[in-house]
N, C-alpha and C positions, 0 to 999 in steps of 0.2 A: 477573268483576265489572268493570263499566265505570262509573266514577263521573262525574257531571256536575260538573266542577270550575269551570265558568265562573261559577257562582253564588258562588264563594268569592273571585273576583277583587276587587281593591280598589274598582273602580267599582260593583260589584254588591252587596257585602255591607253589611248594616246592623247596627250594634252599639249601638243606642239604650240609654242616653242618651249614649253615647260617639260621638265623631266620628272616623272613620277618616282618618288623615292620609296614610298610605302603606301599601302592601302589597307584599310580595316573596315570590315563590314560589321555593323552592330546588329543585335537581335531585332528581327522584324516586330513591329507592333501591329497586331491584328485587332481591328475594331469593326466587326461586320457592319456593312458590306465592304469596308475599306481595309487596305493593307498598306502599311507605311514601311518603306525600305530606306536605309541610310548607309552611305559609304563615306568614309573619311579618307582624304588623300593628303599626303605630304609631298609637295613639289618643290623644285628648285629651278632657277633660271641661270644658265651658265653664260649667256651672252650679255656683256656689259654695255652693248650698244643700245639696249632698251631702257637704260636708266633715265629717269625723267620723262618717260613717254607712257602713253596709255596702251595697254596690252589686254587683249581679250582672252580669257580662258575659253577655249573653243566650245562650240555647242556639242552636246552629246545626244546621240540617237539611241533610244531604248526600243528594242523590238519586242513585240508581244503578240499573242493571239488569243482569241476568245474560245473558251471551252465551256460547253453547257454542262450543268450539273447532271451527273449520272451517265454522261456520254464519254466514250473512249476517244473519239476523234476530235481534233482541234481545228479551228478555222484557219483562214489564211493569215500570214504574218502581217502585222501592222506596225507602224512606227510612231513613237512619241518623241518629240524633239525638245530637249532641255536647252533653253536659250543660252547664248554666250554670256559670260560674266565678265564685265570690264573691270580692270584694275589699273592703277597708276603705280608704277614702280617708284619707291621712295616717297610716296605721297599717301596721306591719310585718306583722302577722298578721291576717287576717280573723277576725271574731268566731265564725263558724261553722266555722273550720278545726279539724280533728281533731288535728293535730300541727303542729309548727313546722319540719318538714323541708322545705326548698325543693327544687323539682324542678331537674333539671340544666339549666344554661343553654346547653349545647352545641347548636348547630344542625348541620344536614347540611353546611353550608359548613365549619364547624370540623372535622367528621369527615373531610371530603374533604381539607382542608388537612393534617391530621395524617397521613392516609394517604399523601399525596404526599411529605411529609418522611420518613416511614418507608421508602417505596420508594427515595428518594434515599440514605438511610443504608445500605440493603441493597446498593445498587449500589456505593457508596463502599467498603463492607466487602469486597465481592467483588474490586474492583480492588486494594485493599490486600493481600488474600490472594494474588492473582496476582503482584504485585510481590514479596511475601515469598517466594513459591515460586521466582521467577526469581533473586532474590538468594541464596537457599539453594542453588540449582543452581550458580550461579557460584562460590559458596564451596566447594562440593564439587569442582568442576572445578579450582579453584585449588589446593586441597589435594592433589588427585590429581597435578597437574603437578609437585609436588615429587619424586615418585618416578619421573618419566619421564626418560629419557636425552635431554638436549638436544643438538641438532645445531647447531654454530656457524653463524651466518648466512652466513659466507663459504663454507661447505661445501655449502650448499643450492643445488641447481641452479635456474636461472631457468626458469620454466614456458615451454613451447613457444609458447603463445599470446602471452606477453610478448616473446619473441624475434622472432616474426613481426610483432608490432605495431611493434617498433622498426625492422625491415627496411622495412615499408610506409611508415613516417614518413620514413625516409631517402630512399627512392625517390621519394616525392611531392615532397620538397624538391628533388631533382635535376631532376625533371620541371618544376617551376616555374621553376628557374633556366634550363633549356634553352629554355623557351617565351619567356622574357624576353630572353636574350642569345644563344641559339643553342647548338648542341652543340659541345663541345670535348673533347680528350683528357682534360683534368682532370676534367670532369664525368663522363666515362665511367669513369675510375678511381675516382671517388667512389661510383658506383652498383655497381661490381663486388662489393665486400665484402658488401653486403646480398643480392645475388643468390646469392653463394657460400653464405651462411649459410642462406638459404631452401632452396637445393638440398641442403645437408647435412641439413636437417630432413626434407626429403622422402625422402632416401635412408636416413634413420635413422642417420646417422653422428654421432660426437661433435662437439660445438661447444665451442671454447675460450671460457671466460667467467671474468671476474674482477670482483668487486664493488669499486667505487671510491667515493671521496667525490664529492659532487654538483658540486664545482668542477673535477673532473679531466676534461680533454678527451681524446677518443680519438685514437690515432695512425692513420696511413694503413693501411688494411686492416682497421680495426676499426669497429664500429658501437656507439654508445651507446644503451642501452635503459633504460627505467624499470622498477623492481622494487618489490616491496612491495604491500600491499593498497591503499594510497592513492597509490602511484607516487612516494613521496618518495625511494626509493633509486635508485642508479645502478649499472650494470654495463657493462663493455666486452666484446664478443663478437667472435669471428672464426672463420673456417673456411677450409680449403683444399680447394675442390671444383673440378674441371675439367670441361669439356664431355665429355671422354672417359669420366670416371667416370659421368656421367649417361647417356651413350649405352650404356655397358656394362650399367648397371642396367636400361635399357629393353629391351635385347636379351635379358636373362636372364629368369628366372621372374617373372611379374607379382606385385607386392606392393602392398598398400595400396588396391587397387581402381581403378576408372576415374578417380576424382577425383585420386588421387595420380599416376597415369600421365600424365593430361593436364597437371597442374601441372609434372611433371618435364620433359615435352616442351617446354613454354613456357620453363621456366628454362634448359634446355639451349640452346635457340635464343638466348636473351638473353645467356648466357655467351659464346657465339661472337661475337655482334654487338658487344657491349661490349668484349670482349677485342681484337678487331681495331681498334676505335676508340681504345682506350686505348694499345695497344702496337704497332700496325701503322704503316706509312708512310702516314699519313693526316693530315688537318687542315691541309694546305697547307705542312707543314714539310719542308724539304729536297727539294722537288719532288714530294712525295707527293700522292696523290689527296685531294680534299676529303671530309669526312665525309658519309656518306649519312644526312641528317637524317630522311628518311621511314622508313628501316629502323630507326633508333634509336627513333623514336617508336612504331613498331609493337612493337618488342621491349620497350620500357618498359611499354606497355599490357599486353602479354602477361605480363610479370614481375609487375606489380601484381595482375593477375587471378589468377595462380598463387599469389602470397602470400596473397591473400584466401581462396582455396580451402583452402589449408593451415591458415590461421588458424581458419576455421570448423570444420575437422575436428579441430583441437586443443582446442576448447572442451569443457568437461566433459560437457554433454548429448550431443554427438556421440560422444565417446569411450564413454559409457555405452551408446549405441545400437549402436555398432560391437562392443562387448564382448558384448552380449546377442545380436546377430546371429551373431557367430562361434560363440557357445556353442550356439545353436539349430542352425546348420548343421553344427557339429561333432558334435552329438548325433544 
C-alpha cells in the first residue's frame, strides 16, 4: 500500500473551523508488514462563538493505492477515512466522549528518544561488566601470586634485547664523539666493552651483570643498561670476549644461522680494529703510527649493524619463529 501523504502536509490540509498553525511529520516506523505514519498539527480557533460548544475536528481522507512487489504499475486510487474527532471548547471532556481516559501523549520522537537512552544504558552496562571482569581477573591473579615463589630482582637476568640496546647506545655515543673530535685510544677503549658484550651474546657465553642504583656510574670495561618495563632500573654489564674466541666459534660448527654468523664476523673484525687502536702503539704516542680513522669508522658501522641484527633476533616474536622453525625441521 502506497499512501499519498502530500495531502496531509501543513500547507494542504484543511481542518475547518480550525486554522492550522504548524504541521510536523515524524519519522515513519516500519515494522513489516506495517508502516506507521504520524503527523502533529497545531491549530487555533478564531471564532469565539464556539466557546462552550462541541466542535468536531473534521474527518480526513487518506488516498492510497496498492502496488505489487516488483511491479512498476500501481492499482486504482482508494480512500481511507479517519473519523472526526469531537472536542468541547473550554471543557476537559467532550460531551460525546464515551469515557474519560486520555490517549497517550507519546509521539514517535519520544519513543525514539527513549530507545536511544535505552541503547546507551545497555552499552554502559556492557562496559561496566567488562571492567568488572577485568578487575575480577586481576584480583584472581593477585591472589595466585601469593603462592608463587618470587625471584629477587637482583637475581633476575637482564633480557638479551636490553643488553644489546645498551651496547648500541654506547656505540652510538662513541661514534658521535669520534665524528666531532676524531678517534683516540680513549674512545676505542670506551667502545670495546660494548663490542665484547655483543660478541658474548652472539656466542651464547655468560655476561656478568649487576643491578645498581640509578646514580651509580659504570667503571672502565662496563656498560650501563636500562632495565625494567619502563626502563627505570639500571644494571652494569661486562664480558671478556677476545677475537680469538670469535674466530674459533666461526671455524667450528655453525650455530645460530646466517644472521648470527654474519654478526659474529663483523664483531670479530671490530674487536681486532678497536683492540689495536686502544692498546697498540698508535695515536701519535711515543712515535707510534696515527689511528686509521677510516678503518675505525668501518668497524663501528659493522659493529652497530651486528648489534642491531642480534637485537632483532633477541626479540620475542623472532625467538618464537626460531623455536617453531627448529621444531618443524627437527620433526
